[in-house]
N, C-alpha and C positions, 0 to 999 in steps of 0.2 A: 377571574382570579387564577394566578398561577397555581399550576398542579405540583404539588411536593414530589420530590423522588421517592419512589418506592424501594423497598429492600432493606433487610435489617441491619446490614453493616452500617448503613448510612447514618442513622441517627445514633448508633452506638459509638463511633469513633471520631466522628467529623467535629469541627468546631462550631460555635453557634452562628456565626456569620455564614458558614457555608450551608447551613440547613435553610437559609432564606432562598437561596438559587431555585428556580424552577427548572423541572425536567426539560422544558423547551429551550430555555435559555442556556442550559448546559451543553444540550445536543447541537445548538448553533455554535456555540463558542468552541467547543472540541471539533466541529466538522470545519469551521473555519482554520482552526489551528492545523488541522491534517491537509487543507487545500494549499497552503503556501509551498510544501514540498513539490507537489506535481506542477504548480504554477512554475517553479524554476525550470523544469523540464519543458514544458510544452509551449510556453509563452514564445521561446526563442527560436522555434521551429521555423516560421515564416521568415526569420531574419538570417538563416543559415547562408543564403546566396550572398546577401549584403555584407555580412560579417566576414565571411570568406574573401570576399573581394577586396574588402577594406584592410584586412589583416593579413592577407597573401595566404590564406589557408585553404586546402582541397576539401573535398567530401569526407575523406577518411579523418582529416584532422579536425574536421566540424564534429565528427561523430564523437571524438574524444571529450568534447566539452560536455557529453553526457556520460559517459563512462568515467571520466576523472571525477565528476559530480557524484556518481552513484559510490563509487569506490570509498570516496571520503565519507560519504554518508553511511556505508556498511561499516566503516573502521570506527567512527564515532558511535553507532547504534550500540554497541557492547556496554557503551559507558552511559549513555542517557538514562537508561533504565535504573540501574544500580545507583546512580548518582541521586535519581529522584526517590529512591528507597532510602538515601541515607539523610538527604538535607531537604526532602519535599518535593513534591512535583510542580508548584507554582513557581518556585525559584529556577528551577531548571528551564522551565519554558520560557521564563523572562528573560534569561541569561541568552538562551539560544535565539530568541528573536532579535536581541540586541545585536548578536555577532552577526545574524542574517542582514540586518539592515545595513551594517558597514560592509561586508562581503559585497553586497548588491551595489553599493556606492563605487568600489573597488572595481567592479566588473565594468561598470557605465564609464569609468575614467581609464580603462585599458587602452593600451597604445600597440600593444603586440599580443600574439597568440600566447606566449608563455605567461605573459601578465594576465590573460583571461582566464587561462587554465589555473593559474594559482587563485584567483578570488573564486572561480567556479567550486575547487576544492574546499575553499573556506565556506561556501554556501552549502556544500554537502556537509561539513562537519557541524553545522548548526540547524540545518533544515529538519532532522530527525526528530526535535523534540514534540512537535505538535501529533506527530501520529504515534510514535512509541510511548511517550509519557501519557498521551492521551487514552491509549487502550488501558494501561494501568489505571488513570483516573476513573474508567468506567467500572473496572473490576472492583476497585474501593469502595464503590458507593452501591452497586447493585450486584444481584445474584441471580443464576437460572434465566428464566425466560425475560425478566426485566432487564437484564444486561445484554441478552440477544438482540431485544426490542431497541435497546439505546444505540448499540454497537450498529444495527441496521441503519437507524435514522442517520447516525453520523456519516455511516456510507454513503447514504442518498446525498446529503451535503456535500461530502469530501468527493463525490462523483461529478459535481458540477465543474470542478477545477479543469479537468482535461477537456471537456468540452468548450469551455468559454475561453481558456487561456490561448490556445493559438488563434482563435478569431480576434481577440484583444492584441495578441502580438502582430497579426496580420494588419489591422487597423492601424496600430502605432507605426509600423514600419511604411504604410501608406502615407501618412503624412508627417513623419519625422524619420530620424535616423535610429539605427539599431541600438544605440545607447539608451534611447529614451525607455525602452523595454526593462532595463535594469533600474532605471529611476522609478518607474512604476513598481518593481517589485520592492524596491526600498520604502516606498510610502505604504505600499501594502502591509509589508512587516511591522512599520511603525504603528499603523492604525491598529494592528492586532495586538502590539505590545500594550498598548494603551487600554483595550479593551479586557485584555486578561489581566491586566494589573488592576483594573477596578471591578470586574465583574467575575473573575473566577474564583472559585474558592479553593482553599488548599484542603485537599481530602485525605492527605497522609500526615496526620498530626505527629507531634515529637514523640509522644510515648510509643507509636507503633514503627518508628524509624529503627534502621539496621545500619550500625557503624559500616562506613566504607573502608575496608581493609584490603587492599590489593591481592594479598596471598589468599585469604579467604575467598575473594572473589573468583580468583582463578580456579580454585579448587571447585567451588559452586557450579561455575561454568564447565569444568569438565564433567562434574556430576550430572549437569543436564544435559550437555552433548553424549554423556555415556547412557543414556536413557533411549533404548530402541524407539519406544512410542514417542516420544519428543522428535526424535530424526524423522520419523516416518511422518507424522503430521506436518513438520516443517518443510520437508521436501515436497510433500503432495501439495501444500499450498503454494510454494514457491514455483513449482513447474505448471501447476494449473493456471496460475497468473501469467507465467511466463508466456504461455500461449498468446495471450492478449498484448503483453507489453512487447513482444517483437514487433506487433504491427505498431504500437505508440512509438517505439524507438526508430522504426523504419518510416514513420510518417513523411518526412520530407521526400524520400524517394517514392512512397506509396502514392502520396498525393501529387506531387509536382512531376514526376517523370513517369510512372506508370499509368496514373487516370488523366495525366496532362491538365490538371487544374491549376489555378494560380495561388499567390500567397496569401489572398483573402478568402478562399474556398476551402479552407481545412475543416470548416465546420460541417462540409458535407460527409466528412469521415468521422470526425470526433462527435458530433451530435448524435448521430444513431447509435455509436457505440456507448456513449455513456449514457444515453436513455435507456438502453438494455440493462446497463449497470444500476442505474436508479430504480428501474422496474424490479429487478431481482432483488436489490435491497429493501425496496417497499414490500414485497411478496414475503421475504424472510421476515421481517418485522411482523405482518399479520399472522405469519404462521406460528410464531413463537407462542408455546403453550398449547398449540393445536396439533401441530405434526411433530413427531420425535425428531431429534435432530439428526439421527444417523439418517432417517428416511428422507429428510430434506436435502442433506448433503448427496444422497444418492440419487435424487431428482436433479440437482444441479449437475452431477457429473454426466447425467444421460442429456442434459442439454448441452452441455460443452462436447461430448462425442458427437452427437447429432450436427452441431455446427461444423466440426471439423470434417465430417463426411461430406456435407454440402458444400463447404468452401473448396475442399480438393476437388469434388466433382466439377463445380462451376468453372475453376481455373483450368481444368482439363479440356473443357469444351470452347474456351475463347482464346482468343491471341493476346488480348490486354484485358486487364479488369476496368469495368465500366460501372457507372452508376445505374440503379440503385443495389444491383444485385451483389456487386463486390462487397458491399459493407452490411449486407443482412445478415450473413452467417458469422460476421464478427459481433454484431448486436446480439445475437442468441448465445455466443460464446460468453460475452460480458454478463448477460443476465445468469447464466450458470454460474459463472464465479461469484457473483454476488450472494448467489443462495450457499455457496460452500464455503467462503471465507470466515463468516462469523462464527460457524459449526467448529472449523478448527482451530480458530483463535481462541475461543473460550475454553476449547478442550484443553489447549497448552496451558492457559492460564490457571486453570482450576487445577492441573497438576503441582502446582507450585504456588500455594497461597501466601507462604511468607517471601516469596522472592518474584512476584508478579513482573515488577520492573525488569528483574534480569531474564526472565523467561520471555517477556515482550522483546527485550533487545535482541535475544539470540534469535529469536524466530524472524524478527526484521532483518537481522545481519544475514541468515540463510536467503532470505528473499532478495535482498539488496545485491548480495554478491552473485547470485543468478542473474539479476537485471544488468548489472555491471557488464558481465561477460555476454550477454545479448546484445546490449548497445554497442559494446567496443569491439567485439569479434564477430558475432553470429550474423547482426545485422547486415554488415557490409558484404558477407558473403552470399547471402540469400535475398537480399531486396532487389536485386537486377530483374528479377521476373515475379510475375503473380504466383505461378505454381510453385516456386523455391520458397516464397513466404507461407502458402499454404500447406505444404508438406512439413516444413520446419515447426509451424503453429500446431499441426495436427500431431505431431510426435510429442511434443511436450504434454497436450492433453490426454493423449494415451497413456503415457508413462506416469502421470500423476494419478489417472484411474486405478492402474495396476498398483501403486504403492498404498493407494487408500483401500482397495481390496485387500492387500495382505494385511493393513492395520486391521480391519474388521474380522477376517478370519482369527487373527491372533487374539483379539478381544473376546471372540467366542469361546476359544479355547480356555481363556483365563476364566471366564464366568463358568464353564462346563467344570473346570478342576476345582473352582470355588465351591461349587454346588456339591461336588462329590464328598470334598471335606467336611463341609456343614452336616451332611447325612452320616458322617463317622464311616465312609467307604473309602477303599484305596482305588486311585485311578487305574484302569487296566489298559493294554495295549489297544484293545477295541474300542476305547473311548478316545 
């Protein structure tokens, strides 16, 4: 028998039809919706040489298929959340999926690089609905440990995408042309549209919606961005994931040029990496309610720091990265990121209970803007050598940890000041 969703807000504000969905089914749907964004990036990696030869584009131009996608994704991410706050989560998800199907068809029919980049941007404009609105759905229906648990389960499902996407892309290129990859993406998104239309509940009923007013939205965004805690948490999350995304964005160079594998062997890089992420998400879900969130995030950052040291040390000792040692530190880094991410995300969403969509959008915007710079600028600069990638990735992990430590010190100061006020005392310089 399906296990109903726990959490007090769920039965308090959701429609009767939504109450029938099971926890497992909701996790599967939200995980699948989060997958089609990464699928858009990773599936085409094995086809880079073929697309470049067919459209007359060099390696730098091919990198722009990622950065253009991510820039459009980031730009639209600030709209997806508030739009779902105003008209409902399900409508936004279905509209985004429909646009993504059309954009994927356009990519498949592209005959020039500018045309492909145009439709890649359209893909980016629509791809964020699954991840961004999905986070708001989780926070609509669950609180506390239950929300962390579901977000971790969604992360486990979401983590499958970067592992299987390049493998699928490699096999498609092996038996067909690069256009078949985009036809695959169109079919995948169309199937998701049908599943969401018939199985996804509306978790944000009309009585809880907020009217979409651009001027008010801008003020709200400025207010959120003016919150130092939001900025610290968002930057810590973006930079921490940036350490891993640098390798994802550099996958064609890392796999094909540095490790000298072929287009069907991307799995040797992505499967261990995503296995680490899924194991971390599983551990995060199991730890919910048993280990304090701050402590769990600290453990995650320790894993990321250890991975950074091992990665730099290995690349200093070898002339070129080789399996399996080249990917093991990356897997440990992914494990640590999966422990940290749910804690940071839930902390951000809990800061703005009436603006979860907007807060989720701005968090996503921060991460996506960082990823776009990594893919479009940094990757081409450092992906020529293993040590270049390792040092740049490690820098992201270290700076993320510094920002997180600063946030924790600030929270301790606030708790101390609050305790002093409750006791009726005035804080002194010694405190």
